[in-house]
MDTraj code that builds the backbone (N, CA, C; nanometers):
import mdtraj as md
import numpy as np

residues = "UNK UNK UNK UNK UNK UNK UNK UNK UNK UNK UNK UNK UNK UNK UNK UNK UNK UNK UNK UNK UNK UNK UNK UNK UNK UNK UNK UNK UNK UNK UNK UNK UNK UNK UNK UNK UNK UNK UNK UNK UNK UNK UNK UNK UNK UNK UNK UNK UNK UNK UNK UNK UNK UNK UNK UNK UNK UNK UNK UNK UNK UNK UNK UNK UNK UNK UNK UNK UNK UNK UNK UNK UNK UNK UNK UNK UNK UNK UNK UNK UNK UNK UNK UNK UNK UNK UNK UNK UNK UNK UNK UNK UNK UNK UNK UNK UNK UNK UNK UNK UNK UNK UNK UNK UNK UNK UNK UNK UNK UNK UNK UNK UNK UNK UNK UNK UNK UNK UNK UNK UNK UNK UNK UNK UNK UNK UNK UNK UNK UNK UNK UNK UNK UNK UNK UNK".split()
xyz = np.array([
    [1.2249, 1.9321, -2.3426],
    [1.2861, 1.8792, -2.4628],
    [1.3160, 1.7318, -2.4394],
    [1.2839, 1.6540, -2.5398],
    [1.3160, 1.5117, -2.5376],
    [1.4260, 1.4880, -2.6405],
    [1.5192, 1.4005, -2.6053],
    [1.6347, 1.3756, -2.6904],
    [1.6636, 1.2263, -2.6959],
    [1.6563, 1.1706, -2.8146],
    [1.6941, 1.0324, -2.8387],
    [1.8161, 1.0340, -2.9284],
    [1.9275, 0.9820, -2.8779],
    [2.0513, 0.9804, -2.9548],
    [2.0857, 0.8358, -2.9886],
    [2.1142, 0.8133, -3.1156],
    [2.1502, 0.6797, -3.1615],
    [2.2786, 0.6900, -3.2424],
    [2.3798, 0.6167, -3.1991],
    [2.5024, 0.6070, -3.2788],
    [2.4734, 0.5103, -3.3936],
    [2.5122, 0.5477, -3.5138],
    [2.4829, 0.4652, -3.6305],
    [2.6068, 0.4417, -3.7154],
    [2.6197, 0.3167, -3.7588],
    [2.7225, 0.2847, -3.8583],
    [2.6866, 0.3526, -3.9899],
    [2.5544, 0.3542, -4.0184],
    [2.5048, 0.4164, -4.1411],
    [2.3708, 0.4831, -4.1124],
    [2.3560, 0.6054, -4.1645],
    [2.2301, 0.6785, -4.1579],
    [2.2121, 0.7471, -4.2926],
    [2.0949, 0.7304, -4.3518],
    [2.0659, 0.7966, -4.4789],
    [1.9216, 0.8443, -4.4770],
    [1.8958, 0.9480, -4.5553],
    [1.7584, 0.9965, -4.5686],
    [1.7321, 1.0396, -4.7118],
    [1.6057, 1.0343, -4.7486],
    [1.5548, 1.0910, -4.8730],
    [1.4309, 1.1716, -4.8377],
    [1.4218, 1.2913, -4.8924],
    [1.3086, 1.3794, -4.8684],
    [1.1852, 1.3212, -4.9382],
    [1.0717, 1.3210, -4.8659],
    [0.9473, 1.2728, -4.9277],
    [0.8419, 1.3828, -4.9327],
    [0.7828, 1.4201, -4.8193],
    [0.6682, 1.5106, -4.8169],
    [0.6953, 1.6326, -4.7303],
    [0.6711, 1.7498, -4.7856],
    [0.6845, 1.8738, -4.7083],
    [0.5635, 1.8879, -4.6165],
    [0.5900, 1.9169, -4.4882],
    [0.4816, 1.9299, -4.3903],
    [0.4649, 2.0714, -4.3368],
    [0.5676, 2.1548, -4.3529],
    [0.5622, 2.2928, -4.3032],
    [0.6005, 2.3876, -4.4165],
    [0.5028, 2.4580, -4.4700],
    [0.5237, 2.5422, -4.5872],
    [0.6218, 2.6574, -4.5652],
    [0.6358, 2.7039, -4.4407],
    [0.7188, 2.8224, -4.4166],
    [0.8692, 2.7958, -4.4237],
    [0.9092, 2.6697, -4.4398],
    [1.0514, 2.6387, -4.4475],
    [1.0922, 2.6121, -4.5922],
    [1.2230, 2.6244, -4.6187],
    [1.2739, 2.6172, -4.7552],
    [1.2433, 2.4836, -4.8225],
    [1.2295, 2.4902, -4.9546],
    [1.2068, 2.3693, -5.0328],
    [1.3355, 2.2880, -5.0402],
    [1.3209, 2.1580, -5.0227],
    [1.4361, 2.0662, -5.0274],
    [1.3974, 1.9427, -5.1062],
    [1.4963, 1.8771, -5.1611],
    [1.4743, 1.7505, -5.2299],
    [1.6012, 1.6675, -5.2173],
    [1.5941, 1.5434, -5.2606],
    [1.7114, 1.4581, -5.2588],
    [1.7331, 1.3928, -5.1247],
    [1.8570, 1.3564, -5.1010],
    [1.8911, 1.2892, -4.9770],
    [2.0402, 1.2893, -4.9538],
    [2.0809, 1.2245, -4.8456],
    [2.2227, 1.2145, -4.8093],
    [2.2454, 1.0863, -4.7327],
    [2.3705, 1.0462, -4.7270],
    [2.4096, 0.9275, -4.6512],
    [2.5323, 0.9603, -4.5667],
    [2.5369, 0.9041, -4.4457],
    [2.6449, 0.9296, -4.3516],
    [2.6896, 0.7978, -4.2890],
    [2.8124, 0.7953, -4.2407],
    [2.8602, 0.6786, -4.1653],
    [2.9302, 0.7272, -4.0388],
    [2.9406, 0.6377, -3.9398],
    [3.0054, 0.6698, -3.8117],
    [2.9521, 0.8015, -3.7569],
    [2.8217, 0.8039, -3.7243],
    [2.7567, 0.9300, -3.6899],
    [2.6619, 0.9112, -3.5716],
    [2.6537, 1.0144, -3.4886],
    [2.5548, 1.0188, -3.3812],
    [2.4364, 1.0990, -3.4331],
    [2.3194, 1.0357, -3.4368],
    [2.1992, 1.1051, -3.4823],
    [2.1187, 1.1436, -3.3590],
    [2.0923, 1.2734, -3.3470],
    [2.0158, 1.3261, -3.2339],
    [1.8733, 1.3552, -3.2813],
    [1.7779, 1.2753, -3.2338],
    [1.6360, 1.2956, -3.2610],
    [1.5846, 1.3910, -3.1528],
    [1.5519, 1.5133, -3.1916],
    [1.5242, 1.6199, -3.0962],
    [1.3785, 1.6627, -3.1044],
    [1.3102, 1.6568, -2.9903],
    [1.1710, 1.7015, -2.9818],
    [1.1680, 1.8225, -2.8875],
    [1.1426, 1.9397, -2.9429],
    [1.1333, 2.0619, -2.8642],
    [0.9873, 2.0779, -2.8201],
    [0.9695, 2.0935, -2.6899],
    [0.8352, 2.1035, -2.6327],
    [0.7958, 2.2498, -2.6107],
    [0.6669, 2.2728, -2.5945],
    [0.6123, 2.4082, -2.5749],
    [0.6822, 2.4803, -2.4590],
    [0.7031, 2.4095, -2.3487],
    [0.7634, 2.4722, -2.2307],
    [0.9104, 2.5113, -2.2526],
    [0.9742, 2.4592, -2.3559],
    [1.1129, 2.4944, -2.3866],
    [1.1250, 2.6338, -2.4471],
    [1.0158, 2.6866, -2.4985],
    [1.0185, 2.8169, -2.5651],
    [1.0632, 2.9294, -2.4722],
    [1.0392, 2.9145, -2.3425],
    [1.0725, 3.0188, -2.2455],
    [1.2184, 3.0162, -2.2011],
    [1.2896, 2.9105, -2.2341],
    [1.4291, 2.8994, -2.1869],
    [1.5211, 2.8424, -2.2945],
    [1.5173, 2.9037, -2.4122],
    [1.5950, 2.8563, -2.5264],
    [1.7448, 2.8465, -2.4950],
    [1.8097, 2.9511, -2.4410],
    [1.9548, 2.9390, -2.4144],
    [1.9888, 2.8231, -2.3209],
    [1.9102, 2.8046, -2.2163],
    [1.9339, 2.6958, -2.1213],
    [1.9167, 2.5598, -2.1889],
    [1.8149, 2.5466, -2.2728],
    [1.7890, 2.4197, -2.3418],
    [1.8980, 2.3888, -2.4438],
    [1.9449, 2.4906, -2.5150],
    [2.0540, 2.4710, -2.6113],
    [2.1789, 2.4216, -2.5388],
    [2.2093, 2.4833, -2.4252],
    [2.3273, 2.4437, -2.3477],
    [2.3183, 2.2974, -2.3031],
    [2.2015, 2.2560, -2.2531],
    [2.1836, 2.1172, -2.2104],
    [2.1925, 2.0211, -2.3293],
    [2.1350, 2.0623, -2.4409],
    [2.1389, 1.9806, -2.5617],
    [2.2828, 1.9582, -2.6072],
    [2.3600, 2.0651, -2.6126],
    [2.5006, 2.0567, -2.6541],
    [2.5783, 1.9638, -2.5606],
    [2.5599, 1.9814, -2.4316],
    [2.6308, 1.8993, -2.3331],
    [2.5982, 1.7508, -2.3533],
    [2.4727, 1.7189, -2.3735],
    [2.4313, 1.5796, -2.3921],
    [2.4882, 1.5205, -2.5200],
    [2.4833, 1.5970, -2.6285],
    [2.5341, 1.5476, -2.7567],
    [2.6846, 1.5260, -2.7506],
    [2.7573, 1.6213, -2.6920],
    [2.9030, 1.6057, -2.6807],
    [2.9383, 1.4821, -2.5985],
    [2.8649, 1.4591, -2.4893],
    [2.8897, 1.3430, -2.4038],
    [2.8657, 1.2130, -2.4809],
    [2.7504, 1.2037, -2.5492],
    [2.7166, 1.0809, -2.6234],
    [2.8122, 1.0583, -2.7399],
    [2.8515, 1.1641, -2.8082],
    [2.9467, 1.1507, -2.9192],
    [3.0807, 1.0986, -2.8664],
    [3.1235, 1.1501, -2.7519],
    [3.2473, 1.1023, -2.6916],
    [3.2401, 0.9552, -2.6543],
    [3.1278, 0.9130, -2.5976],
    [3.1094, 0.7724, -2.5613],
    [3.1162, 0.6815, -2.6839],
    [3.0764, 0.7344, -2.8004],
    [3.0753, 0.6550, -2.9228],
    [3.1924, 0.6880, -3.0159],
    [3.2864, 0.7661, -2.9649],
    [3.4106, 0.7989, -3.0363],
    [3.3863, 0.8534, -3.1770],
    [3.2964, 0.9513, -3.1845],
    [3.2710, 1.0176, -3.3122],
    [3.2625, 1.1681, -3.2923],
    [3.2952, 1.2420, -3.3950],
    [3.2793, 1.3873, -3.3957],
    [3.1773, 1.4275, -3.5028],
    [3.1060, 1.3273, -3.5567],
    [3.0037, 1.3526, -3.6582],
    [2.8659, 1.3452, -3.5936],
    [2.7847, 1.4493, -3.6172],
    [2.6524, 1.4576, -3.5551],
    [2.5501, 1.5024, -3.6590],
    [2.4351, 1.4373, -3.6577],
    [2.3206, 1.4792, -3.7381],
    [2.2115, 1.5234, -3.6409],
    [2.1585, 1.6438, -3.6612],
    [2.0477, 1.6945, -3.5812],
    [1.9197, 1.6725, -3.6607],
    [1.8252, 1.6018, -3.6004],
    [1.7006, 1.5672, -3.6689],
    [1.5823, 1.6074, -3.5823],
    [1.5029, 1.7013, -3.6317],
    [1.3813, 1.7395, -3.5603],
    [1.2851, 1.6218, -3.5666],
    [1.2428, 1.5762, -3.4485],
    [1.1620, 1.4545, -3.4389],
    [1.0489, 1.4804, -3.3407],
    [0.9388, 1.5342, -3.3894],
    [0.8289, 1.5764, -3.3025],
    [0.7355, 1.4608, -3.2683],
    [0.7939, 1.3493, -3.2232],
    [0.7153, 1.2295, -3.1933],
    [0.7497, 1.1707, -3.0569],
    [0.8163, 1.2472, -2.9717],
    [0.8594, 1.1949, -2.8421],
    [0.7777, 1.2500, -2.7259],
    [0.6831, 1.3398, -2.7560],
    [0.6000, 1.4006, -2.6523],
    [0.4730, 1.4562, -2.7172],
    [0.3699, 1.4749, -2.6376],
    [0.2483, 1.5367, -2.6890],
    [0.2621, 1.6883, -2.6989],
    [0.3511, 1.7461, -2.6182],
    [0.3738, 1.8901, -2.6175],
    [0.4684, 1.9265, -2.7318],
    [0.4288, 2.0240, -2.8132],
    [0.5120, 2.0649, -2.9267],
    [0.5339, 2.2159, -2.9250],
    [0.6573, 2.2563, -2.9503],
    [0.6873, 2.3989, -2.9585],
    [0.6443, 2.4530, -3.0941],
    [0.6490, 2.5841, -3.1055],
    [0.6337, 2.6486, -3.2353],
    [0.7487, 2.5974, -3.3233],
    [0.7221, 2.5585, -3.4471],
    [0.8283, 2.5058, -3.5331],
    [0.9462, 2.6011, -3.5509],
    [0.9191, 2.7316, -3.5510],
    [1.0292, 2.8281, -3.5670],
    [1.1234, 2.8250, -3.4474],
    [1.0712, 2.8011, -3.3284],
    [1.1556, 2.7894, -3.2082],
    [1.2380, 2.6613, -3.2158],
    [1.1755, 2.5527, -3.2572],
    [1.2493, 2.4260, -3.2710],
    [1.3635, 2.4422, -3.3696],
    [1.3377, 2.5059, -3.4821],
    [1.4432, 2.5272, -3.5827],
    [1.5526, 2.6174, -3.5278],
    [1.5150, 2.7186, -3.4525],
    [1.6142, 2.8079, -3.3900],
    [1.7067, 2.7288, -3.2972],
    [1.6501, 2.6399, -3.2190],
    [1.7307, 2.5585, -3.1268],
    [1.8255, 2.4684, -3.2042],
    [1.7775, 2.4048, -3.3100],
    [1.8654, 2.3196, -3.3912],
    [1.9770, 2.4012, -3.4562],
    [1.9439, 2.5190, -3.5063],
    [2.0453, 2.6044, -3.5693],
    [2.1522, 2.6473, -3.4693],
    [2.1089, 2.6862, -3.3495],
    [2.2057, 2.7280, -3.2467],
    [2.2931, 2.6111, -3.2028],
    [2.2329, 2.4934, -3.1903],
    [2.3104, 2.3750, -3.1528],
    [2.4126, 2.3421, -3.2607],
    [2.3712, 2.3497, -3.3863],
    [2.4648, 2.3232, -3.4964],
    [2.5829, 2.4196, -3.4916],
    [2.5538, 2.5464, -3.4773],
    [2.6593, 2.6480, -3.4740],
    [2.7572, 2.6237, -3.3590],
    [2.7036, 2.5969, -3.2412],
    [2.7905, 2.5777, -3.1240],
    [2.8738, 2.4506, -3.1352],
    [2.8168, 2.3449, -3.1891],
    [2.8939, 2.2214, -3.2067],
    [3.0042, 2.2394, -3.3109],
    [2.9745, 2.3102, -3.4181],
    [3.0774, 2.3370, -3.5197],
    [3.1910, 2.4210, -3.4604],
    [3.1580, 2.5098, -3.3675],
    [3.2602, 2.5940, -3.3041],
    [3.3585, 2.5144, -3.2193],
    [3.3213, 2.3911, -3.1826],
    [3.4129, 2.3053, -3.1066],
    [3.4524, 2.1825, -3.1895],
    [3.4617, 2.2050, -3.3214],
    [3.5187, 2.1087, -3.4161],
    [3.4391, 1.9804, -3.4381],
    [3.3081, 1.9877, -3.4258],
    [3.2235, 1.8757, -3.4655],
    [3.1827, 1.8957, -3.6115],
    [3.1648, 1.7848, -3.6825],
    [3.1047, 1.7880, -3.8155],
    [2.9548, 1.7725, -3.7919],
    [2.8764, 1.8736, -3.8278],
    [2.7340, 1.8740, -3.7938],
    [2.6508, 1.9063, -3.9176],
    [2.5422, 1.8317, -3.9335],
    [2.4437, 1.8613, -4.0367],
    [2.3054, 1.8429, -3.9772],
    [2.2079, 1.9052, -4.0412],
    [2.0680, 1.8872, -4.0033],
    [1.9951, 1.8183, -4.1178],
    [1.8999, 1.7344, -4.0820],
    [1.8107, 1.6820, -4.1836],
    [1.7160, 1.7954, -4.2234],
    [1.6567, 1.7889, -4.3431],
    [1.5648, 1.8952, -4.3853],
    [1.4508, 1.9134, -4.2845],
    [1.4310, 2.0369, -4.2413],
    [1.3312, 2.0694, -4.1401],
    [1.1956, 2.0896, -4.2074],
    [1.0920, 2.0278, -4.1495],
    [0.9577, 2.0444, -4.2004],
    [0.9203, 1.9450, -4.3086],
    [0.9863, 1.8300, -4.3068],
    [0.9620, 1.7265, -4.4067],
    [0.9494, 1.5900, -4.3415],
    [0.8730, 1.5023, -4.4056],
    [0.8821, 1.3604, -4.3763],
    [0.9963, 1.3068, -4.4601],
    [1.0702, 1.2146, -4.4031],
    [1.1871, 1.1587, -4.4711],
    [1.1804, 1.0067, -4.4705],
    [1.2258, 0.9457, -4.5791],
    [1.2545, 0.8027, -4.5764],
    [1.3901, 0.7893, -4.5088],
    [1.3999, 0.7010, -4.4099],
    [1.5245, 0.6843, -4.3356],
    [1.5822, 0.5447, -4.3546],
    [1.7143, 0.5388, -4.3601],
    [1.7875, 0.4130, -4.3562],
    [1.8749, 0.4199, -4.2321],
    [1.8596, 0.3209, -4.1445],
    [1.9287, 0.3221, -4.0164],
    [1.9996, 0.1884, -3.9966],
    [2.1274, 0.1964, -3.9606],
    [2.2021, 0.0775, -3.9224],
    [2.2793, 0.1130, -3.7958],
    [2.2357, 0.0554, -3.6830],
    [2.2939, 0.0904, -3.5535],
    [2.3446, -0.0356, -3.4838],
    [2.4658, -0.0316, -3.4299],
    [2.5195, -0.1481, -3.3600],
    [2.4520, -0.1700, -3.2256],
    [2.4515, -0.2913, -3.1814],
    [2.3932, -0.3250, -3.0516],
    [2.4965, -0.3184, -2.9414],
    [2.5427, -0.1973, -2.9125],
    [2.6409, -0.1777, -2.8058],
    [2.5827, -0.0864, -2.6984],
    [2.6441, -0.0878, -2.5830],
    [2.5928, -0.0232, -2.4624],
    [2.5489, 0.1227, -2.4807],
    [2.6327, 0.2082, -2.5301],
    [2.6036, 0.3520, -2.5356],
    [2.5518, 0.3974, -2.6716],
    [2.5085, 0.3044, -2.7578],
    [2.4636, 0.3412, -2.8922],
    [2.3253, 0.4046, -2.8918],
    [2.2485, 0.3848, -2.7848],
    [2.1134, 0.4414, -2.7771],
    [2.0940, 0.5061, -2.6412],
    [2.0676, 0.6365, -2.6430],
    [2.0548, 0.7110, -2.5189],
    [1.9335, 0.8026, -2.5286],
    [1.8452, 0.7976, -2.4292],
    [1.7307, 0.8875, -2.4224],
    [1.7496, 0.9808, -2.3032],
    [1.7180, 1.1086, -2.3239],
    [1.7243, 1.2040, -2.2146],
    [1.6042, 1.2979, -2.2200],
    [1.5566, 1.3335, -2.1039],
    [1.4516, 1.4336, -2.0899],
    [1.5196, 1.5588, -2.0373],
    [1.5417, 1.6541, -2.1264],
    [1.6142, 1.7762, -2.0882],
    [1.5161, 1.8788, -2.0367],
])
top = md.Topology()
chain = top.add_chain()
for i, resn in enumerate(residues, 1):
    res = top.add_residue(resn, chain, resSeq=i)
    for name in ("N", "CA", "C"):
        top.add_atom(name, md.element.get_by_symbol(name[0]), res)
traj = md.Trajectory(xyz[None], top)
């Protein structure tokens, strides 16, 4: 699993093109402020150890959110950080489990629409811990 976390003053998205028919239809968009956006790429080899990968993902997100003094997190499936790609249903399962576990420890968590291309608006400060990459 590859994880790129960016703390953002502002993050917004608008749904454009559906890429995976098996997921629910979505439209519109949303805007957030003071948020850690986790760009998550689930790889094929992660399919065999979902619980372990979820645990590492949660630990990394909690650490980065703490460094940026926020309890707001957006989980964004971003299959552009590696050539290896998991089954989309496994990737969605991991995002869902991460969302649930983060909410259980009082984080405000949302996911961007899964299986879509999105128009993104990003405003990120140039500070030390605002951008973190991890290979989980």
